[in-house]
PyMOL commands that place a pseudoatom at each C-alpha (Angstrom):
pseudoatom trace, name=CA, resn=MET, resi=1, chain=A, elem=C, hetatm=0, pos=[-5.469, -88.103, -72.353]
pseudoatom trace, name=CA, resn=MET, resi=2, chain=A, elem=C, hetatm=0, pos=[-5.113, -90.848, -69.764]
pseudoatom trace, name=CA, resn=LYS, resi=3, chain=A, elem=C, hetatm=0, pos=[-4.547, -94.359, -71.139]
pseudoatom trace, name=CA, resn=THR, resi=4, chain=A, elem=C, hetatm=0, pos=[-6.316, -97.229, -69.358]
pseudoatom trace, name=CA, resn=ILE, resi=5, chain=A, elem=C, hetatm=0, pos=[-6.540, -100.975, -69.891]
pseudoatom trace, name=CA, resn=LYS, resi=6, chain=A, elem=C, hetatm=0, pos=[-8.828, -103.670, -68.502]
pseudoatom trace, name=CA, resn=ILE, resi=7, chain=A, elem=C, hetatm=0, pos=[-6.957, -106.705, -67.156]
pseudoatom trace, name=CA, resn=THR, resi=8, chain=A, elem=C, hetatm=0, pos=[-7.709, -110.413, -66.891]
pseudoatom trace, name=CA, resn=THR, resi=9, chain=A, elem=C, hetatm=0, pos=[-5.584, -112.306, -64.369]
pseudoatom trace, name=CA, resn=LEU, resi=10, chain=A, elem=C, hetatm=0, pos=[-3.470, -115.260, -65.543]
pseudoatom trace, name=CA, resn=ILE, resi=11, chain=A, elem=C, hetatm=0, pos=[-1.618, -115.958, -62.251]
pseudoatom trace, name=CA, resn=TYR, resi=12, chain=A, elem=C, hetatm=0, pos=[-2.910, -114.928, -58.838]
pseudoatom trace, name=CA, resn=HIS, resi=13, chain=A, elem=C, hetatm=0, pos=[-1.255, -115.333, -55.435]
pseudoatom trace, name=CA, resn=ASP, resi=14, chain=A, elem=C, hetatm=0, pos=[-2.278, -112.796, -52.771]
pseudoatom trace, name=CA, resn=GLY, resi=15, chain=A, elem=C, hetatm=0, pos=[-3.064, -110.507, -55.714]
pseudoatom trace, name=CA, resn=PRO, resi=16, chain=A, elem=C, hetatm=0, pos=[-2.632, -110.595, -59.479]
pseudoatom trace, name=CA, resn=LEU, resi=17, chain=A, elem=C, hetatm=0, pos=[0.964, -111.422, -60.402]
pseudoatom trace, name=CA, resn=LEU, resi=18, chain=A, elem=C, hetatm=0, pos=[0.584, -111.794, -64.151]
pseudoatom trace, name=CA, resn=SER, resi=19, chain=A, elem=C, hetatm=0, pos=[-2.293, -110.643, -66.328]
pseudoatom trace, name=CA, resn=GLU, resi=20, chain=A, elem=C, hetatm=0, pos=[-3.206, -109.857, -69.883]
pseudoatom trace, name=CA, resn=GLY, resi=21, chain=A, elem=C, hetatm=0, pos=[-4.741, -106.522, -70.726]
pseudoatom trace, name=CA, resn=ARG, resi=22, chain=A, elem=C, hetatm=0, pos=[-6.876, -104.935, -73.437]
pseudoatom trace, name=CA, resn=ASP, resi=23, chain=A, elem=C, hetatm=0, pos=[-7.234, -101.253, -74.187]
pseudoatom trace, name=CA, resn=PRO, resi=24, chain=A, elem=C, hetatm=0, pos=[-10.455, -99.646, -75.448]
pseudoatom trace, name=CA, resn=ILE, resi=25, chain=A, elem=C, hetatm=0, pos=[-9.387, -100.012, -79.096]
pseudoatom trace, name=CA, resn=GLY, resi=26, chain=A, elem=C, hetatm=0, pos=[-8.419, -103.700, -78.800]
pseudoatom trace, name=CA, resn=GLY, resi=27, chain=A, elem=C, hetatm=0, pos=[-4.650, -103.551, -78.165]
pseudoatom trace, name=CA, resn=HIS, resi=28, chain=A, elem=C, hetatm=0, pos=[-3.124, -106.462, -76.222]
pseudoatom trace, name=CA, resn=TYR, resi=29, chain=A, elem=C, hetatm=0, pos=[-0.774, -106.129, -73.237]
pseudoatom trace, name=CA, resn=LEU, resi=30, chain=A, elem=C, hetatm=0, pos=[1.187, -108.274, -70.815]
pseudoatom trace, name=CA, resn=VAL, resi=31, chain=A, elem=C, hetatm=0, pos=[0.870, -107.011, -67.232]
pseudoatom trace, name=CA, resn=MET, resi=32, chain=A, elem=C, hetatm=0, pos=[3.351, -108.098, -64.560]
pseudoatom trace, name=CA, resn=SER, resi=33, chain=A, elem=C, hetatm=0, pos=[3.253, -107.122, -60.879]
pseudoatom trace, name=CA, resn=VAL, resi=34, chain=A, elem=C, hetatm=0, pos=[6.565, -105.537, -59.844]
pseudoatom trace, name=CA, resn=SER, resi=35, chain=A, elem=C, hetatm=0, pos=[6.084, -103.910, -56.445]
pseudoatom trace, name=CA, resn=ASP, resi=36, chain=A, elem=C, hetatm=0, pos=[3.856, -101.917, -54.177]
pseudoatom trace, name=CA, resn=ASP, resi=37, chain=A, elem=C, hetatm=0, pos=[4.422, -98.638, -52.419]
pseudoatom trace, name=CA, resn=ALA, resi=38, chain=A, elem=C, hetatm=0, pos=[2.420, -96.059, -50.467]
pseudoatom trace, name=CA, resn=GLN, resi=39, chain=A, elem=C, hetatm=0, pos=[0.238, -95.470, -53.556]
pseudoatom trace, name=CA, resn=GLY, resi=40, chain=A, elem=C, hetatm=0, pos=[-0.564, -99.169, -54.051]
pseudoatom trace, name=CA, resn=ASP, resi=41, chain=A, elem=C, hetatm=0, pos=[0.410, -101.962, -56.450]
pseudoatom trace, name=CA, resn=ARG, resi=42, chain=A, elem=C, hetatm=0, pos=[2.635, -101.227, -59.458]
pseudoatom trace, name=CA, resn=PHE, resi=43, chain=A, elem=C, hetatm=0, pos=[2.636, -103.223, -62.682]
pseudoatom trace, name=CA, resn=VAL, resi=44, chain=A, elem=C, hetatm=0, pos=[4.891, -103.272, -65.728]
pseudoatom trace, name=CA, resn=VAL, resi=45, chain=A, elem=C, hetatm=0, pos=[2.676, -103.104, -68.806]
pseudoatom trace, name=CA, resn=ALA, resi=46, chain=A, elem=C, hetatm=0, pos=[3.976, -103.862, -72.299]
pseudoatom trace, name=CA, resn=GLY, resi=47, chain=A, elem=C, hetatm=0, pos=[2.059, -104.020, -75.569]
pseudoatom trace, name=CA, resn=ILE, resi=48, chain=A, elem=C, hetatm=0, pos=[2.246, -107.358, -77.346]
pseudoatom trace, name=CA, resn=GLU, resi=49, chain=A, elem=C, hetatm=0, pos=[1.001, -108.699, -80.664]
pseudoatom trace, name=CA, resn=PRO, resi=50, chain=A, elem=C, hetatm=0, pos=[-1.890, -111.205, -80.361]
pseudoatom trace, name=CA, resn=ARG, resi=51, chain=A, elem=C, hetatm=0, pos=[0.178, -114.011, -81.936]
pseudoatom trace, name=CA, resn=GLN, resi=52, chain=A, elem=C, hetatm=0, pos=[3.056, -113.423, -79.496]
pseudoatom trace, name=CA, resn=LEU, resi=53, chain=A, elem=C, hetatm=0, pos=[0.608, -113.380, -76.580]
pseudoatom trace, name=CA, resn=ARG, resi=54, chain=A, elem=C, hetatm=0, pos=[-0.806, -116.743, -77.717]
pseudoatom trace, name=CA, resn=LEU, resi=55, chain=A, elem=C, hetatm=0, pos=[2.734, -118.170, -77.926]
pseudoatom trace, name=CA, resn=PHE, resi=56, chain=A, elem=C, hetatm=0, pos=[3.406, -117.025, -74.365]
pseudoatom trace, name=CA, resn=LYS, resi=57, chain=A, elem=C, hetatm=0, pos=[0.092, -118.346, -73.051]
pseudoatom trace, name=CA, resn=ASN, resi=58, chain=A, elem=C, hetatm=0, pos=[0.602, -121.800, -74.595]
pseudoatom trace, name=CA, resn=GLY, resi=59, chain=A, elem=C, hetatm=0, pos=[4.151, -122.075, -73.177]
pseudoatom trace, name=CA, resn=SER, resi=60, chain=A, elem=C, hetatm=0, pos=[6.047, -121.683, -76.456]
pseudoatom trace, name=CA, resn=LYS, resi=61, chain=A, elem=C, hetatm=0, pos=[7.639, -118.394, -75.364]
pseudoatom trace, name=CA, resn=ASP, resi=62, chain=A, elem=C, hetatm=0, pos=[9.017, -117.411, -71.961]
pseudoatom trace, name=CA, resn=LEU, resi=63, chain=A, elem=C, hetatm=0, pos=[7.956, -114.234, -70.135]
pseudoatom trace, name=CA, resn=LEU, resi=64, chain=A, elem=C, hetatm=0, pos=[11.292, -112.453, -70.558]
pseudoatom trace, name=CA, resn=THR, resi=65, chain=A, elem=C, hetatm=0, pos=[11.243, -112.942, -74.340]
pseudoatom trace, name=CA, resn=ALA, resi=66, chain=A, elem=C, hetatm=0, pos=[7.577, -111.934, -74.536]
pseudoatom trace, name=CA, resn=LEU, resi=67, chain=A, elem=C, hetatm=0, pos=[8.351, -108.664, -72.733]
pseudoatom trace, name=CA, resn=THR, resi=68, chain=A, elem=C, hetatm=0, pos=[11.549, -107.778, -74.620]
pseudoatom trace, name=CA, resn=ASP, resi=69, chain=A, elem=C, hetatm=0, pos=[11.093, -109.164, -78.148]
pseudoatom trace, name=CA, resn=ARG, resi=70, chain=A, elem=C, hetatm=0, pos=[8.314, -106.811, -79.219]
pseudoatom trace, name=CA, resn=VAL, resi=71, chain=A, elem=C, hetatm=0, pos=[7.658, -104.651, -82.278]
pseudoatom trace, name=CA, resn=VAL, resi=72, chain=A, elem=C, hetatm=0, pos=[6.626, -101.615, -80.197]
pseudoatom trace, name=CA, resn=SER, resi=73, chain=A, elem=C, hetatm=0, pos=[9.146, -100.442, -77.616]
pseudoatom trace, name=CA, resn=ASP, resi=74, chain=A, elem=C, hetatm=0, pos=[6.716, -98.351, -75.495]
pseudoatom trace, name=CA, resn=TRP, resi=75, chain=A, elem=C, hetatm=0, pos=[6.121, -99.620, -71.976]
pseudoatom trace, name=CA, resn=PHE, resi=76, chain=A, elem=C, hetatm=0, pos=[4.236, -98.358, -68.954]
pseudoatom trace, name=CA, resn=ILE, resi=77, chain=A, elem=C, hetatm=0, pos=[3.844, -98.515, -65.207]
pseudoatom trace, name=CA, resn=GLY, resi=78, chain=A, elem=C, hetatm=0, pos=[0.229, -99.253, -64.347]
pseudoatom trace, name=CA, resn=ARG, resi=79, chain=A, elem=C, hetatm=0, pos=[-1.754, -98.644, -61.181]
pseudoatom trace, name=CA, resn=TYR, resi=80, chain=A, elem=C, hetatm=0, pos=[-5.348, -99.451, -60.260]
pseudoatom trace, name=CA, resn=THR, resi=81, chain=A, elem=C, hetatm=0, pos=[-7.804, -96.648, -60.944]
pseudoatom trace, name=CA, resn=GLY, resi=82, chain=A, elem=C, hetatm=0, pos=[-9.597, -97.151, -57.647]
pseudoatom trace, name=CA, resn=ASP, resi=83, chain=A, elem=C, hetatm=0, pos=[-12.946, -97.313, -59.450]
pseudoatom trace, name=CA, resn=ASP, resi=84, chain=A, elem=C, hetatm=0, pos=[-12.617, -100.874, -60.664]
pseudoatom trace, name=CA, resn=GLY, resi=85, chain=A, elem=C, hetatm=0, pos=[-10.192, -103.583, -59.539]
pseudoatom trace, name=CA, resn=ASN, resi=86, chain=A, elem=C, hetatm=0, pos=[-9.676, -104.665, -63.156]
pseudoatom trace, name=CA, resn=VAL, resi=87, chain=A, elem=C, hetatm=0, pos=[-8.689, -101.321, -64.713]
pseudoatom trace, name=CA, resn=LEU, resi=88, chain=A, elem=C, hetatm=0, pos=[-5.166, -99.885, -64.687]
pseudoatom trace, name=CA, resn=VAL, resi=89, chain=A, elem=C, hetatm=0, pos=[-4.129, -96.313, -65.446]
pseudoatom trace, name=CA, resn=LEU, resi=90, chain=A, elem=C, hetatm=0, pos=[-0.881, -96.319, -67.436]
pseudoatom trace, name=CA, resn=GLU, resi=91, chain=A, elem=C, hetatm=0, pos=[2.063, -93.942, -67.210]
pseudoatom trace, name=CA, resn=GLU, resi=92, chain=A, elem=C, hetatm=0, pos=[4.485, -94.183, -70.148]
pseudoatom trace, name=CA, resn=GLN, resi=93, chain=A, elem=C, hetatm=0, pos=[8.093, -94.847, -69.149]
pseudoatom trace, name=CA, resn=PRO, resi=94, chain=A, elem=C, hetatm=0, pos=[11.268, -93.531, -70.782]
pseudoatom trace, name=CA, resn=GLY, resi=95, chain=A, elem=C, hetatm=0, pos=[13.871, -95.814, -72.348]
pseudoatom trace, name=CA, resn=LEU, resi=96, chain=A, elem=C, hetatm=0, pos=[13.581, -99.465, -73.205]
pseudoatom trace, name=CA, resn=LEU, resi=97, chain=A, elem=C, hetatm=0, pos=[11.990, -102.083, -70.979]
pseudoatom trace, name=CA, resn=SER, resi=98, chain=A, elem=C, hetatm=0, pos=[14.951, -104.356, -71.763]
pseudoatom trace, name=CA, resn=GLU, resi=99, chain=A, elem=C, hetatm=0, pos=[17.222, -101.824, -70.001]
pseudoatom trace, name=CA, resn=SER, resi=100, chain=A, elem=C, hetatm=0, pos=[15.016, -101.460, -66.903]
pseudoatom trace, name=CA, resn=ASP, resi=101, chain=A, elem=C, hetatm=0, pos=[15.257, -103.174, -63.521]
pseudoatom trace, name=CA, resn=PHE, resi=102, chain=A, elem=C, hetatm=0, pos=[11.806, -104.720, -63.908]
pseudoatom trace, name=CA, resn=LEU, resi=103, chain=A, elem=C, hetatm=0, pos=[12.576, -107.753, -66.067]
pseudoatom trace, name=CA, resn=PRO, resi=104, chain=A, elem=C, hetatm=0, pos=[11.849, -111.298, -64.891]
pseudoatom trace, name=CA, resn=LYS, resi=105, chain=A, elem=C, hetatm=0, pos=[14.442, -114.054, -64.934]
pseudoatom trace, name=CA, resn=PRO, resi=106, chain=A, elem=C, hetatm=0, pos=[14.579, -116.106, -68.144]
pseudoatom trace, name=CA, resn=GLY, resi=107, chain=A, elem=C, hetatm=0, pos=[12.726, -119.395, -68.441]
pseudoatom trace, name=CA, resn=PHE, resi=108, chain=A, elem=C, hetatm=0, pos=[9.338, -118.595, -66.847]
pseudoatom trace, name=CA, resn=ARG, resi=109, chain=A, elem=C, hetatm=0, pos=[6.632, -120.203, -69.006]
pseudoatom trace, name=CA, resn=LEU, resi=110, chain=A, elem=C, hetatm=0, pos=[2.941, -120.850, -68.616]
pseudoatom trace, name=CA, resn=HIS, resi=111, chain=A, elem=C, hetatm=0, pos=[1.896, -124.495, -68.873]
pseudoatom trace, name=CA, resn=PRO, resi=112, chain=A, elem=C, hetatm=0, pos=[-1.547, -125.930, -69.515]
pseudoatom trace, name=CA, resn=ALA, resi=113, chain=A, elem=C, hetatm=0, pos=[-3.221, -127.435, -66.473]
pseudoatom trace, name=CA, resn=PRO, resi=114, chain=A, elem=C, hetatm=0, pos=[-2.737, -131.192, -66.312]
pseudoatom trace, name=CA, resn=LYS, resi=115, chain=A, elem=C, hetatm=0, pos=[-5.784, -133.257, -67.194]
pseudoatom trace, name=CA, resn=ASN, resi=116, chain=A, elem=C, hetatm=0, pos=[-7.329, -134.916, -64.179]
pseudoatom trace, name=CA, resn=ASP, resi=117, chain=A, elem=C, hetatm=0, pos=[-9.852, -137.620, -65.041]
pseudoatom trace, name=CA, resn=ALA, resi=118, chain=A, elem=C, hetatm=0, pos=[-11.035, -137.863, -61.420]
pseudoatom trace, name=CA, resn=VAL, resi=119, chain=A, elem=C, hetatm=0, pos=[-12.474, -134.333, -61.347]
pseudoatom trace, name=CA, resn=LEU, resi=120, chain=A, elem=C, hetatm=0, pos=[-15.587, -134.749, -63.499]
pseudoatom trace, name=CA, resn=PRO, resi=121, chain=A, elem=C, hetatm=0, pos=[-16.933, -137.858, -61.722]
pseudoatom trace, name=CA, resn=LYS, resi=122, chain=A, elem=C, hetatm=0, pos=[-16.365, -136.225, -58.311]
pseudoatom trace, name=CA, resn=SER, resi=123, chain=A, elem=C, hetatm=0, pos=[-18.082, -133.029, -59.499]
pseudoatom trace, name=CA, resn=LYS, resi=124, chain=A, elem=C, hetatm=0, pos=[-21.095, -135.027, -60.716]
pseudoatom trace, name=CA, resn=LEU, resi=125, chain=A, elem=C, hetatm=0, pos=[-21.232, -137.042, -57.505]
pseudoatom trace, name=CA, resn=THR, resi=126, chain=A, elem=C, hetatm=0, pos=[-21.134, -134.008, -55.187]
pseudoatom trace, name=CA, resn=ARG, resi=127, chain=A, elem=C, hetatm=0, pos=[-23.023, -131.714, -57.603]
pseudoatom trace, name=CA, resn=LYS, resi=128, chain=A, elem=C, hetatm=0, pos=[-20.385, -129.061, -56.890]
pseudoatom trace, name=CA, resn=PHE, resi=129, chain=A, elem=C, hetatm=0, pos=[-17.442, -127.632, -58.787]
pseudoatom trace, name=CA, resn=VAL, resi=130, chain=A, elem=C, hetatm=0, pos=[-14.263, -129.553, -57.966]
pseudoatom trace, name=CA, resn=ALA, resi=131, chain=A, elem=C, hetatm=0, pos=[-10.814, -128.385, -59.048]
pseudoatom trace, name=CA, resn=PRO, resi=132, chain=A, elem=C, hetatm=0, pos=[-7.540, -130.055, -58.133]
pseudoatom trace, name=CA, resn=ALA, resi=133, chain=A, elem=C, hetatm=0, pos=[-4.794, -127.785, -56.803]
pseudoatom trace, name=CA, resn=GLY, resi=134, chain=A, elem=C, hetatm=0, pos=[-1.261, -128.287, -55.659]
pseudoatom trace, name=CA, resn=ALA, resi=135, chain=A, elem=C, hetatm=0, pos=[1.980, -126.436, -55.251]
pseudoatom trace, name=CA, resn=ASN, resi=136, chain=A, elem=C, hetatm=0, pos=[4.094, -129.201, -56.796]
pseudoatom trace, name=CA, resn=PRO, resi=137, chain=A, elem=C, hetatm=0, pos=[2.047, -131.154, -59.336]
pseudoatom trace, name=CA, resn=LYS, resi=138, chain=A, elem=C, hetatm=0, pos=[3.408, -134.541, -60.410]
pseudoatom trace, name=CA, resn=LYS, resi=139, chain=A, elem=C, hetatm=0, pos=[4.886, -134.618, -63.884]
for i in range(1, 139): cmd.bond("trace and resi %d" % i, "trace and resi %d" % (i + 1))
show_as sticks, trace
zoom trace
């Protein structure tokens, strides 16, 4: 039986770079873009406990630790199904993810978006959605 997951993008730049996934029975996954080839984009997919996923998403845990410090050691390479841009077909990989060449560098963490008090008044004034963006936000 083919295993599939539906993904929700966390970081996007010319395509999804980092996503979270859910399988049909409710399992949680971290999904990281690793490369593309003649068959399309490839993603490392690793199951993760909901609590550990929350810790990663709120910045308490870095990506490397989230991918390697897991209860279940199974990991997969995922590719788009072609039917839906949010569904990956998974192929189980041998060995441990921690011994693969696909790991990110340590220290990458998600951070909450900074609060910008100027957005809401501008949105109300223009009656359009306004979102600040920048490559190097001020700290």
